N, C-alpha and C positions, 0 to 999 in steps of 0.2 A: 858117249862121253859128253854129247852136247846136252843131254837132259840133266846133267849134273848142275850146271849153274841155275837152271829153272828150280830144281828141288832146293838148292841152297837159298834162293830168293823166297821161296814159298815158306821154307822154315822161318827165315827172317821175318818175314811179314807176319807170321802166326805168334812168333815170339814177343814182337814189339807192337801187337795190335793194341794193347791196352795203353794208349799214350796217355800222358799227363795224369796218371792216378795220383791222389794226393799222399805225400809223405815218401816219396821213393826218390826223390832227388838227392838227399844226402842221408847219411847214416846218422843214428843217434848221438854217437860219440863225437861226431865232427860239428855239431851245432850246439848254441847255447840260446835255449828259449826264453824269451822275455814275455811274461804275461801281462795282460792288461792290469790286473790288480797289483802286480809288483811295480808296474810303472806309475800306478796311482799312488801308491806309497811313497816312492821316490819323490815324485812331484809334490806331494803334501809336505813332505819332510824337508825339501831343501829348495823347491823352485822360488825364485825372488818374487813372482807374485803372490805365491802363497806366504811369503814371510811379509810382503806389504800388507796383505789383508790382516795378518795377524797383528799389525801395529795399531790398526783402528782401535782395538779394545784399549791400548795403553794411551791413546790419543784420548779417549773418553774418560779415562780415570783423570788424565789431567785437567780435562775440561769441568770434572766435579770438583777438583781440587780448587781450580780458579774461581768457581762458583761460591764455594764455601768461604773463599777469601773475604766475602762481604760481610762474614761474621767474626773477622779477626779483631781482637782488641786493638784500640787505637791509642798508642802513647805519642803525646805531643810536649813540645817544650819551646818557650819562647823567652829571650832575653833582650832587653833594650835599655839604653841610657842616653840622655841628653845633657852636654855641657857646652857653654857658650861664654865667652869673656870671663873666664874664671869662675862662672856661676853654674851650679848644678841645678837642673830643671828637675829631672826625675831619674829614677831607676825602677825598672820592673823586671820581674822573673815569674812566669806563668808556667805551670805544668799541670796536664791533665791526662786522665786515663778513661777511655769511654770503651765499655764492653756490650755489644750488642746481644741480646738474647733472641732465641728462636721465635718466641711468641709475641715479639713485638717491642717490649720495653728496652731501655739501655741502662746499664749500672754506670754511675759516674763517679769519678774521685779526682782530687786535683790539690794543688798546692801553690799558692800566690805569696809573692812577698814584694811589696811596691813600697817606694818612699820618694820623697822630693817635694820640695815647696810648691811646684807648678803641677803637680800630679791632680789629676781630676779626683775631687774628693770621693766619689763612689768607688775610687780603685784603692784607697787608704787601706792598709793592713797593719796589725801589731807589728811590733819590731821583730818578732820571731815568726812572723809570717802567718798565713791563714790557710788551714786545710779544710777541705769540705768533701762529703761523700753523699751520694744521693741517687735518685733514679728519674728517669724521663719515660713517660708513659704516653703513648698515642691512644687516646679514647675515641677517635672517629677513624679517620683514613689510617690505615697501617695496622690497625690493632689484629685482624684476622689474616691480613694478607697484604705483603708489601714487595717492594721490588727485589729485595735480597731473597726473600723466600721464594717468590716466583722463579727467580734464576737458578736457584738451587734445585727446586723441584724438577723444572725442564731438564737440568744437567743430569739429574739421576736417572732419567729415562735414556741417556745418551748410549751406556754400555749396552742396552738391548737394541738400540738401533746400530751400533757398531757391530753386533754380532750379525745382524740381519744384513748389513753391507758385506761383512766379511764372507758370510755364506753365498751371497749373490756373486762376489768375485770368484770364490772357490768353484761355485757351479759353473761358471763360465769358463774358467780354466780347465776344469776336468771334462767339459763338453769339448773343448778344443783338442785336448789330448786325445779323447776317445775318437774323434773323427780322423785325427792324423794317424793314430794306432791302426784304425781299420781300413784306411787308405793304404798304409804300409803292408797290411796282411794281403789286400787284394792285390797289389802289385807284385808282392813276393809270388803269390799263387799263378799270377799272369807269366811271370818270368819262368817258373817251373814248368808251366804248360808248353810255352813256346821253346823252351830249352829242350825239353823231351821230344817234341815234335820235330824240332831242327835234326837232333840225332837220328831220329827215324828217317827223315828225308835223306840225310846223308848216306846211311847205310843203304837205303833203297836206292840211291844214285849210283852207288858203287855196283850193287846187284844188276841194275839196268845196265850200266856200262859193260859190265861182263857179259850179259846175255846179248847185248847188240854185238859185241865183240865175236861171240860164238855165232851170231846169225840167228838166235831165236827172236829178238825183237828189231823192229825198224830203228833206224838211227833217230828219227824224229822224237822216239820216246825217251831218248836220253836228254833231249833239249826240255821236254816236259818235266823230267826229274830234276834236272838242274834249276830250271826255273822255279819249281816249287820250293826247292831248298834255299834258293836265294830270297823267295818271298818270306820264307818263314825266318830267315836270318835277319831280314829288315824288320819283322816284327819283334822279334826277339831284342834287336838294339833299341828299338823304341820302348820296349817294356822295361828293359834295364835302366834306361834313362829315368823313366818315371819312378821306378823302384829306388834308385838312388837319391832322387829328389825327396821322395817320401820319407826315407830314412834319415836324411837330413832334417826333415821338419820334424821328426819324432826327437832327434838328438836336441832340438831347441828346447825341449821340455826337461832335459837332463842336467842337474847341477848337483854339486857336492855341498858337504856341510861348510865350506870355506868359500861358498858363492862364486866357485869357479865352474865353468861349463865341463859336461863330460861328453865323450864320444861313445857310441855303441861299439861293441867288439866286432871284429870282422865277421865273427861267425855267429853273430847275434841274429835271431830269426823271430818272427812273431808267433804267437800260438792262436790256433782257431778256437779255443776255448771261449765261448760266449757267441759264437756264430750259430750254435745249434738252435732249433726251434724251442722256444720257452713260451708256451701259451699263457696268456693273462685272462682270467675269468672276468666277466663283467661286474661280479661281487667285489674282485680285487681291484678292478678299476674304481669303482665307487668309493671303496676305502682310500685308495690313493688320492682321489679328488677331494674327499673330506679332509684328509691330512693338509693336503694343499691349501685348502681354503683357511687353514688354521696357522700353518707353519711356513707358507711361502714368504720369502723375504720381503717381496712388494706389500703383501698383506700386513706383515708384522710391522714394516716401516709406516704404513697409512695409519694403523691403529695407534702406535706411539705418537705419531704425529698430531692424532685427534686428541691424545692425553695431554700433549704439550699445549694445544690450542684451548683445552678446558682450564688448564693453569692460567694461561694467559687471559681467557675470558674472565675468570675470577679477580685477577689483578685489575683488569679493566673496570669490573664492576665495583670493587673497592674505591676506585679513583672517584667514583661519584659521590662519595661520602664526604662532607667537609673536613678539613684539617683540625683537629682540637687536641692539641699537646699540652700536657701537664708536666712540670719538673719541680721537684723538692731537693734541697741540699741542706745538709745539717753543717754548720760551721764549727770550727775549733780554732782556737788562737794558738796553734803549735803545729808541728809538723806532723805528730802522731796524735790520733784521737785516744782518750783515755774512756774508761768505763763510764765517769760521770756525764760525758756528752750523750750517752745514749738513754739518759733518764729523762722521764716526762717534763720536769720543770726547765731542765736545759734546752730540750728540744722545742719548748714553746718560745723560747726567748733568743735563740741562735740558729737562724735558719735563712735559707734563701730560696723563695718559691716564685714560680712563674707559669702563666697560662697563656697560651697563643691559639688564635682562631683564625680560619681564612676560608673563603669558599668562593669560587668563580660563580657570577650571577647566571650565566648561560649553560655554562658545562659542555659547550660545543665541542671542544676537543676531546673531552672525556666519553660524552656520548658517541662521538664519531669513532673513536678507537673501540668502543664496546660493539658496536654495530659491525665495524670491519672485522673484528675478530669472529663475530658470529657468522659472517658471510663466508670467512675462510673455513669455518667448521662445516657450513654446509658444502662447499667445494670438496673438502676431504670426504664428507658422506657419500657425495656422488662419485667421486673417483673410487671409493671402496666398492661401491655397487658395479661400476664399470669393470675394476680389475678383477673382482670375483668371478664376473661372467666370462671375461677374457681368458683367465686362467683354467677355467672349467672347459671353455670351447677349445683352447689349445691343447689340453690333455686329451680331449675327446678326438680331435683331429688327427693327433699322433697316434693314438690307439686305433683309429680306422686305417691309417696307413700301415701300422704293424700287423693288422688282421689281413690286409691286402697283401702285404709281403709273404705272410705265412703262406697264403695260397698260392701266390707266385712261385715260392720256393718249392712247394710241392709238385706243381706242374712242371717247373724246370729241371728238377731232378729226374722227372719221368722223361722228359725231352732228351736229357743225357744219356739216359739208358736206351732209348730207342735210337738215337744218333748212333751210339756204340754197336747196337745190333745191326744196324744198316751198313755201318763201315765194315764190320766183321763179315756180313754176308756179301758184301761187294769183293772182299778179298777171296772169298769162296768161289764167287763166280768167275773171278779173274783166274784163279788156278784152273777152273774148267774151260777157260778160253772163251767166256761169254761176257767179258768186261773189258776195261781198258785202265790203263794207269790214270788217265785224265779222271774217270769215274771215281777211282780209289781217292785221288786226292780231293775231288769235290767232297766224298763222303767224310773225309777226315777233317777237311776245312769246317763242315757243319758241325762235326764233333768238337773241334777246337773253339768254335763260336759259341757252342751251347755250354762247355765248361767254362769257359770265361764269363759268360752271362750269369752261370750259377755262382761263381765266387763274387761276381759284382752284386748280386742280389744277397748273398750272404753278409757282405760287408754293409750293405744298406740296412739290412735287418739288425745287425749289431748297432750300427749308428742310430736306428730309430729307438731302440731300447735306450739307449743313453739319452736321446732327447726327450724321451716319454718322462724319465726321472728329473731331466733338467726343467721341462716345462711344469712338472709339479713341485719345483723348487728345492729339490735336495738330491743331487747327483749321488751323494754317499749312500743312499739307500740302493743303489744299483747293486 
């Protein structure tokens, strides 16, 4: 009869020797698996930062609209009169329309009706008023480039810059999501390991107590069993605290279409999909680096910045030219012009023409602006060279860490296998009376540490994959 508890204890040890094997903590029907890609889709669809990034394109569109406002037709009207001591001095009413054209000139049209004994003689008009239509042409500065065209051309690059900014924000957001998700998976696995280890320790404690009561084991062995169970309970408590915090961190990324925060379901668990080994060949790495040199948001923004500076340089160079503007207006003594006004004899006798010229003698401001723009272009060129090198090195360093983790994972998996073999061997020796409960606990502790280390390496491996694509500038390639 006294051997019966020993047989029960041995059977329990053999049945529970496979502690903390993946996927045995909960049945498939009781959990709701949330994969990384499902989380990505939810984040991209409803996360406030993703929505904020999408607004950048709309802001760029409005910047273009404002820039094009420089070419809006300008309609103006001005009315004035003066009377004093029952005497009328003058009355005037001036109306004009100016239509800027993209290539420099402006179309002009207007109507004036002025009268009064004290009116400036050059302002006199017929009683029906005086209408005019004409054109103003810059023959020097402003013919090939002016401020309006410079602003529009620089603004036309803003949508591409906004897309680069959006991609950069989304990349950073997805990297944070990936890190939080893989932390959640790590702590989930840690909880499963310690929970199953605690269950084994409690079963063992009951068996040891029974054997001690029967006199097969010394009373001190019950203390050893209880101490180990308490130690594992402490480890499980700490792991649960970390797991709950990591779950809250993942919930920070969950939002619905109404911009309201969501919570993970109580039975939601992470998926290990993505932690498996996924070798990347040197050829694939070089292709990734080549794409990063072209499509990385930082590179795209610097290239666009260079294009903006080239527009600014052309405008600054145009400012070195003298201002030479010619204006011609055809006059008609009525509100509307008739066909006769556009005949050659009429046009030779009814017109207003003007020409203006100006030129700074030293051009210090203009030459300084041009040289300053060229210096900025050189700065952007140097920054592009440095950024290209930094991106290439960053991708290469992450790839080196990727390779190191692949090797460490293979070694750690073998260490788990060896630790399990030693643990099972210690149980066999205990059954033969050649070992002790202390040694069994020590072997199991080593097995627990090896398994936790393996889950930690798998989590790091998944994170480093995400970081590799982030370093290359496009997390959505992952």
